C-alpha positions as CSV (number, residue, x, y, z in Angstrom):
1,M,43.0,17.5,-65.9
2,L,43.9,20.0,-63.2
3,A,40.4,20.0,-61.9
4,M,40.4,16.3,-61.6
5,Q,43.6,16.4,-59.6
6,L,42.3,19.1,-57.3
7,K,39.2,16.9,-56.7
8,F,41.3,14.2,-55.2
9,I,44.0,16.4,-53.6
10,L,41.7,18.6,-51.5
11,P,39.9,15.8,-49.5
12,L,43.2,14.1,-48.9
13,A,44.6,17.4,-47.6
14,V,41.6,17.8,-45.2
15,L,42.0,14.2,-44.0
16,L,45.8,14.7,-43.4
17,S,45.0,18.0,-41.6
18,A,42.4,16.3,-39.4
19,C,44.8,13.4,-38.6
20,T,47.5,15.9,-37.8
21,G,45.1,17.8,-35.5
22,Y,44.1,14.6,-33.7
23,R,47.7,13.6,-33.1
24,L,48.6,17.0,-31.8
25,A,45.6,16.9,-29.4
26,L,46.5,13.4,-28.2
27,K,50.1,14.6,-27.8
28,D,48.9,17.5,-25.7
29,A,46.8,15.2,-23.5
30,A,49.8,12.9,-23.0
31,S,52.0,16.0,-22.1
32,Y,49.6,17.0,-19.3
33,E,49.6,13.4,-18.1
34,E,53.4,13.3,-18.0
35,A,53.4,16.6,-16.1
36,G,51.1,15.0,-13.4
37,M,48.2,17.3,-14.4
38,N,45.8,14.3,-14.5
39,A,42.5,16.3,-14.3
40,E,43.5,18.3,-17.4
41,A,44.7,15.2,-19.2
42,F,41.5,13.3,-18.4
43,K,39.5,16.2,-19.7
44,R,41.4,16.2,-23.0
45,Y,41.4,12.4,-23.4
46,K,37.6,12.4,-22.7
47,S,37.0,15.1,-25.4
48,L,39.0,13.1,-27.9
49,F,37.3,9.9,-27.1
50,I,33.8,11.5,-27.4
51,E,34.8,12.9,-30.8
52,E,36.9,10.0,-32.3
53,G,36.0,7.0,-30.1
54,D,39.5,5.5,-30.6
55,V,41.4,3.2,-28.3
56,R,44.4,5.5,-27.5
57,S,42.2,8.2,-26.1
58,H,40.2,5.6,-24.1
59,V,43.3,4.1,-22.6
60,G,44.6,7.6,-21.7
61,M,41.3,8.3,-20.0
62,K,41.7,5.1,-17.9
63,R,45.2,5.9,-16.8
64,S,44.4,9.5,-15.8
65,A,41.1,8.5,-14.2
66,N,42.8,5.9,-12.0
67,R,45.3,8.4,-10.8
68,I,42.6,11.0,-10.1
69,L,40.5,8.5,-8.2
70,E,43.5,7.3,-6.1
71,N,44.3,10.9,-5.2
72,I,40.7,11.7,-4.1
73,Y,40.3,8.4,-2.1
74,F,43.7,8.9,-0.5
75,E,42.8,12.5,0.6
76,A,39.5,11.2,2.0
77,Y,41.3,8.4,3.8
78,E,43.8,10.8,5.4
79,L,40.9,12.9,6.6
80,Y,39.3,9.8,8.1
81,M,42.5,8.8,9.8
82,H,42.7,12.3,11.4
83,G,39.1,12.0,12.7
84,N,37.7,14.7,10.3
85,Y,34.7,12.6,9.4
86,P,32.5,15.2,7.8
87,A,35.3,16.3,5.4
88,A,36.2,12.7,4.8
89,S,32.6,11.8,3.9
90,E,32.5,14.8,1.5
91,N,35.7,13.6,-0.3
92,F,34.5,10.0,-0.4
93,D,31.2,11.2,-1.9
94,K,33.2,13.1,-4.5
95,A,35.3,10.0,-5.3
96,E,32.3,7.8,-5.6
97,A,30.6,10.3,-8.0
98,F,33.8,10.3,-10.2
99,R,34.0,6.5,-10.0
100,K,30.5,6.2,-11.4
101,E,31.4,8.6,-14.2
102,C,34.3,6.4,-15.1
103,E,32.1,3.3,-15.1
104,S,29.8,5.1,-17.5
105,Y,32.7,5.2,-20.0
106,R,33.7,1.6,-19.3
107,L,37.0,2.5,-17.7
108,E,36.8,-0.2,-15.0
109,P,38.4,1.9,-12.3
110,V,40.2,0.0,-9.5
111,V,39.5,1.0,-5.9
112,S,41.3,-0.5,-2.9
113,P,39.1,-2.4,-0.4
114,T,40.7,-0.3,2.3
115,Y,38.9,2.8,1.1
116,Y,35.6,1.0,1.1
117,D,36.1,-0.1,4.7
118,A,37.0,3.5,5.6
119,M,33.9,4.7,4.0
120,K,31.7,2.4,6.1
121,E,33.5,3.4,9.2
122,V,33.0,7.1,8.4
123,S,29.3,6.6,7.8
124,I,29.0,4.8,11.2
125,R,30.9,7.5,13.0
126,L,29.0,10.3,11.3
127,F,25.6,8.7,12.1
128,S,26.5,8.5,15.8
129,M,27.7,12.1,15.7
130,Y,24.5,13.3,14.2
131,Y,22.5,11.2,16.6
132,T,24.2,12.8,19.6
133,E,23.7,16.3,18.1
134,A,20.0,15.7,17.3
135,E,19.3,14.3,20.8
136,K,21.0,17.2,22.4
137,F,18.9,19.7,20.5
138,L,15.7,17.8,21.3
139,L,16.5,17.7,25.1
140,M,17.2,21.4,24.9
141,G,13.8,22.0,23.4
142,D,15.2,23.3,20.1
143,Y,13.1,21.0,17.9
144,D,13.8,23.0,14.7
145,A,17.6,22.7,15.1
146,A,17.2,18.9,15.6
147,Q,15.7,18.4,12.2
148,L,19.0,19.0,10.3
149,P,21.0,16.3,11.9
150,I,18.0,13.9,11.7
151,L,17.9,14.7,8.0
152,K,21.6,13.9,7.7
153,M,21.0,10.6,9.5
154,K,18.4,9.7,7.0
155,G,20.8,10.4,4.2
156,L,23.3,7.9,5.8
157,N,20.9,5.2,6.8
158,R,17.2,5.8,6.6
159,Q,16.4,2.3,7.9
160,D,18.2,2.6,11.2
161,P,15.6,2.5,14.0
162,R,17.3,5.4,15.8
163,V,16.1,7.7,13.0
164,E,12.5,6.7,13.7
165,Y,13.1,7.1,17.5
166,L,14.4,10.6,17.1
167,E,11.5,11.6,14.8
168,V,9.1,10.2,17.4
169,L,11.0,11.9,20.2
170,S,10.7,15.2,18.3
171,E,6.9,14.8,18.5
172,I,6.8,13.4,22.1
173,L,8.9,16.0,23.8
174,P,7.0,19.2,22.8
175,A,3.7,17.4,23.6
176,Y,5.0,16.3,27.0
177,K,6.2,19.8,27.8
178,E,2.9,21.2,26.7
179,G,1.1,18.8,29.0
180,V,3.3,19.7,32.0
181,K,2.7,23.4,31.4
182,A,-1.0,23.0,31.1
183,M,-1.0,21.0,34.3
184,D,0.9,23.8,36.1
185,I,-1.7,26.4,35.2
186,G,-4.8,24.2,35.7
187,L,-5.7,23.5,32.1
188,Y,-6.4,19.9,32.8
189,R,-8.3,19.1,29.6
190,Q,-5.4,20.5,27.4
191,A,-3.0,18.6,29.6
192,F,-4.9,15.3,29.1
193,V,-4.9,15.8,25.3
194,A,-1.1,16.5,25.3
195,F,-0.2,13.5,27.5
196,D,-2.6,11.3,25.5
197,R,-0.7,12.3,22.3
198,V,2.6,11.3,24.1
199,C,1.1,7.9,25.2
200,R,-0.1,7.1,21.7
201,L,3.5,7.5,20.5
202,D,5.2,5.9,23.5
203,A,3.2,4.8,26.5
204,E,6.3,4.2,28.5
205,F,7.8,7.6,28.1
206,N,8.7,9.0,31.5
207,D,5.5,9.4,33.6
208,A,3.2,10.3,30.8
209,L,0.6,7.6,31.6
210,Q,0.4,8.7,35.2
211,L,0.2,12.4,34.3
212,R,-2.5,11.7,31.7
213,E,-4.6,9.9,34.4
214,Q,-4.1,12.8,36.9
215,A,-5.2,15.3,34.2
216,R,-8.2,13.2,33.4
217,V,-9.3,12.9,37.0
218,M,-8.8,16.7,37.6
219,A,-10.9,17.5,34.4
220,S,-13.6,14.9,34.9
221,Y,-17.0,15.4,36.5
222,S,-19.8,13.0,37.4
223,I,-23.4,13.3,36.2
224,A,-26.6,11.5,36.9
225,Y,-29.6,11.5,34.5
226,V,-33.2,11.4,35.6
227,Q,-36.1,11.1,33.2
228,L,-39.1,13.0,34.5
229,A,-42.6,11.5,33.9
230,S,-44.6,12.8,31.0
231,N,-48.1,12.4,29.5
232,S,-46.6,10.3,26.7
233,G,-46.6,7.2,28.8
234,A,-44.2,5.4,31.1
235,E,-42.9,3.1,28.4
236,Y,-41.7,6.0,26.2
237,D,-40.2,7.7,29.3
238,R,-38.3,4.6,30.2
239,L,-37.0,4.0,26.6
240,L,-35.9,7.6,26.2
241,G,-34.0,7.5,29.6
242,A,-32.2,4.3,28.6
243,D,-31.4,5.7,25.1
244,I,-29.9,8.9,26.5
245,K,-27.7,7.1,29.0
246,R,-26.5,4.8,26.3
247,A,-25.7,7.7,24.0
248,I,-23.7,9.5,26.7
249,L,-21.8,6.3,27.4
250,H,-21.1,5.8,23.7
251,L,-19.5,9.3,23.6
252,G,-16.4,7.7,25.2
253,D,-15.6,11.1,26.7
254,P,-12.8,10.5,29.3
255,F,-14.0,13.5,31.3
256,I,-17.6,12.4,31.8
257,E,-18.5,9.8,34.5
258,L,-22.1,8.7,34.1
259,L,-23.2,7.3,37.5
260,E,-24.9,4.0,37.0
261,R,-24.9,2.5,40.5
262,Q,-27.5,-0.1,41.3
263,D,-29.0,2.1,44.0
264,L,-29.0,5.3,41.9
265,E,-32.4,4.6,40.4
266,I,-33.9,4.1,43.9
267,I,-32.4,7.3,45.1
268,L,-33.6,9.3,42.2
269,E,-37.0,7.7,42.2
270,E,-37.5,8.8,45.8
271,Q,-36.7,12.3,44.8
272,R,-38.6,12.2,41.5
273,L,-42.1,13.2,42.9
274,G,-40.6,16.1,44.8
275,M,-38.7,17.3,41.7
276,E,-41.8,17.0,39.5
277,A,-44.0,18.7,42.1
278,T,-41.8,21.7,42.8
279,G,-40.0,22.0,39.5
280,N,-37.3,24.3,41.0
281,S,-33.6,23.8,40.5
282,E,-32.9,23.4,44.3
283,S,-34.9,20.3,44.5
284,F,-33.1,18.9,41.4
285,A,-29.7,19.9,43.0
286,Q,-30.6,18.0,46.1
287,A,-31.4,14.9,44.1
288,G,-28.0,15.3,42.4
289,R,-26.2,15.6,45.7
290,L,-28.0,12.5,47.0
291,A,-26.9,10.6,43.9
292,G,-23.3,11.7,44.5
293,A,-23.1,13.5,41.2
294,D,-21.5,16.8,40.4
295,Y,-24.2,17.6,37.9
296,L,-27.8,16.4,37.3
297,I,-29.4,16.1,33.9
298,T,-33.1,16.2,33.8
299,G,-35.2,15.3,30.8
300,E,-38.9,15.5,30.1
301,I,-41.1,14.8,27.1
302,V,-43.2,17.9,26.8
303,S,-45.3,16.7,24.0
304,L,-45.4,13.8,21.5
305,N,-48.0,13.7,18.7
306,S,-48.6,12.4,15.2
307,R,-50.9,13.8,12.6
308,I,-51.7,13.7,8.9
309,V,-50.5,17.0,7.4
310,S,-51.4,16.4,3.8
311,E,-53.7,14.1,1.9
312,V,-54.3,14.4,-1.8
313,I,-56.5,12.2,-4.0
314,R,-56.3,12.4,-7.8
315,E,-58.6,10.7,-10.2
316,R,-56.8,9.4,-13.3
317,E,-57.9,8.1,-16.7
318,G,-56.8,4.7,-18.0
319,Y,-57.6,1.7,-20.3
320,L,-58.1,-2.0,-19.6
321,G,-55.5,-2.8,-22.1
322,P,-52.6,-1.3,-24.2
323,G,-54.8,0.0,-27.0
324,R,-57.2,3.0,-27.5
325,R,-60.0,0.6,-28.4
326,D,-59.8,-1.1,-25.0
327,A,-62.3,-0.1,-22.3
328,K,-61.9,3.3,-20.7
329,V,-61.7,3.3,-16.9
330,K,-60.8,5.6,-14.0
331,Y,-58.5,4.9,-11.0
332,Q,-57.3,6.9,-8.0
333,E,-53.8,8.0,-6.9
334,Y,-53.2,8.9,-3.3
335,E,-50.5,11.0,-1.6
336,R,-50.5,11.2,2.2
337,I,-47.9,12.8,4.5
338,R,-47.8,12.1,8.3
339,S,-45.8,14.2,10.7
340,T,-44.7,12.9,14.1
341,G,-43.1,15.4,16.4
342,I,-41.6,15.5,19.9
343,L,-40.8,18.3,22.2
344,Y,-38.2,17.4,24.7
345,R,-36.9,19.7,27.5
346,F,-33.7,19.0,29.4
347,Q,-31.5,20.9,31.9
348,I,-28.0,20.5,33.3
349,I,-28.0,21.6,36.9
350,D,-25.1,22.1,39.3
351,S,-25.7,19.8,42.3
352,E,-23.9,22.1,44.7
353,T,-25.2,25.5,43.8
354,G,-28.5,24.7,42.0
355,T,-27.3,26.8,39.0
356,I,-28.8,25.8,35.7
357,H,-26.0,25.6,33.2
358,A,-28.1,24.6,30.2
359,S,-31.8,24.5,29.5
360,E,-33.2,23.8,26.1
361,I,-36.3,22.5,24.4
362,L,-35.6,20.3,21.4
363,P,-38.3,20.2,18.7
364,I,-37.7,17.2,16.5
365,T,-40.1,16.0,13.8
366,W,-40.2,13.0,11.4
367,E,-42.2,13.2,8.2
368,E,-43.1,10.2,6.1
369,A,-45.1,10.0,2.9
370,V,-47.0,7.1,1.3
371,S,-48.0,7.2,-2.4
372,Y,-50.1,4.5,-3.9
373,A,-52.9,3.9,-6.5
374,S,-56.2,2.1,-6.2
375,F,-58.4,0.5,-8.8
376,D,-61.6,-1.4,-8.4
377,G,-61.1,-3.9,-11.1
378,D,-58.5,-6.0,-13.0
379,S,-55.4,-3.9,-12.0
380,E,-53.0,-6.1,-14.0
381,S,-54.8,-5.1,-17.2
382,L,-54.8,-1.4,-16.2
383,W,-52.8,1.0,-18.4
384,P,-52.5,4.7,-17.7
385,G,-53.6,7.1,-20.4
386,Q,-55.9,10.0,-21.1
387,W,-59.3,10.6,-22.6
388,N,-62.1,13.2,-22.5
389,S,-65.2,11.0,-23.1
390,R,-65.7,7.4,-21.9
391,I,-68.1,6.8,-24.8
392,L,-67.0,8.9,-27.7
393,P,-63.5,8.5,-29.2
394,G,-61.4,11.7,-29.3
395,K,-58.3,13.0,-31.0
396,S,-56.5,13.5,-27.7
397,D,-57.2,9.9,-26.5
398,R,-54.0,7.9,-25.9
399,V,-52.5,5.1,-23.9
400,F,-49.2,5.8,-22.2
401,G,-46.1,3.8,-22.8
402,V,-44.4,0.9,-21.0
403,L,-42.5,3.1,-18.5
404,E,-45.7,4.8,-17.3
405,K,-47.3,1.4,-17.0
406,E,-44.4,0.2,-14.8
407,K,-44.7,3.2,-12.6
408,L,-48.5,2.6,-12.2
409,D,-47.9,-1.0,-11.3
410,E,-45.5,0.1,-8.6
411,L,-48.1,2.5,-7.2
412,L,-50.8,-0.2,-7.3
413,S,-48.6,-2.6,-5.3
414,A,-47.1,0.1,-3.0
415,P,-47.9,0.0,0.8
416,R,-51.0,2.0,1.8
417,E,-50.3,2.4,5.5
418,F,-47.7,4.4,7.3
419,E,-44.9,2.7,9.3
420,P,-46.2,1.7,12.8
421,E,-46.2,4.7,15.1
422,S,-44.1,3.0,17.7
423,A,-41.3,2.5,15.2
424,V,-41.4,6.2,14.3
425,V,-41.4,7.3,17.9
426,S,-38.4,5.0,18.6
427,R,-36.5,6.8,15.8
428,L,-37.4,10.2,17.3
429,L,-36.2,9.1,20.7
430,E,-32.9,8.0,19.2
431,Q,-32.5,11.4,17.6
432,V,-33.3,13.1,20.9
433,S,-30.7,10.9,22.6
434,S,-28.1,11.8,20.1
435,V,-28.7,15.6,20.4
436,V,-28.7,15.4,24.2
437,A,-25.4,13.4,24.2
438,S,-23.8,16.0,22.0
439,R,-24.9,18.8,24.3
440,V,-23.4,17.0,27.3
441,K,-20.2,16.5,25.4
442,D,-20.1,20.3,24.6
443,F,-20.7,21.1,28.3
444,K,-17.3,22.0,29.9
445,P,-17.6,23.1,33.5
446,K,-15.3,26.0,34.3
447,H,-14.6,24.6,37.8
448,V,-14.5,21.0,38.6
449,R,-14.7,20.0,42.2
450,H,-12.7,17.2,43.7
């Protein structure tokens, strides 16, 4: 009987003890609340609500939370009224973080619209303050220091166009100063590149467009190209000359001016025979001066030839049908390789001094191969295979499969002639033009005369 009584008494005692503990904890939380210690009261109410989930602790949370929020918002508002916008912003952020926590517990905190208006005003004032600070650093040339206020502006309003402007300005100003410095010490190419970077970001920034054009003019030089006659034929000489000029123009190099006046060809033609006869740089320089060019580029096809470098003929066994009892036949497979090569010599000559700045012979080759099969008979019935005797059957006799048959059909229908030589030469001339244009682009005169 005693055991049965204890069985019911002990759980009841535990329950009464738990209830007593909860009431005491709730009473302690209320005592902190009455004493105005709202943070401690909220902490205890929150702990009880998480453990028990009852209404009284939830209501206590709401009361203490509203008082805490009011205090934080009011402190932030006072700081705002005194013009301490950074501290006000920090306190408003703290209040907003606590408000969101309260909402997560469904406490429905009440916030005065006055505080929200103040928050907006603080954000606007801070943004303007950071903008002024960042702009000051940028104009001073301290681009690293400007990044922090720009970052703070992004945190306040990333979409404001002034953020983008300052970021662009932080790229423009160092490039502009780099360009000015390069101009001062005569590094006009570097100056052009720097000012071009500025113009790509903001073409109307200061006098960047004007300075870029000044740098381009100071770094640019004029060239004239003359194609010397060769034994390869006037047509190829004419084509190569046109290709090279076109390739130089397509470089789009702002520092290279290719002279293309209507009378230029007449002037150069009058000097051509003299240049080809003497072959010295002074005669070339004279032609350049007459053409009004700072530099003259001369080009000559030294040699142009085409030859068969390899020719292999193989005799193969086959059958006039897909079976070993079909007639045994032979057919031929051909492999031919043709090589077409050009030797081209060019020079870059100073028109004033006759100095040769570049002289090179370019060897360029183009190899092409043709592979085909030939059979004097019904090629559609021809199957590849192998056999030792045309008359006697052998153990090693066999007809190859469908894949080998398809390959043979392709060889039988493959072209037997090389591409027309004129087309190959045109391709070689294009390659020569591309190489010459790249050499011209790499040529950077140390002293440009103006």
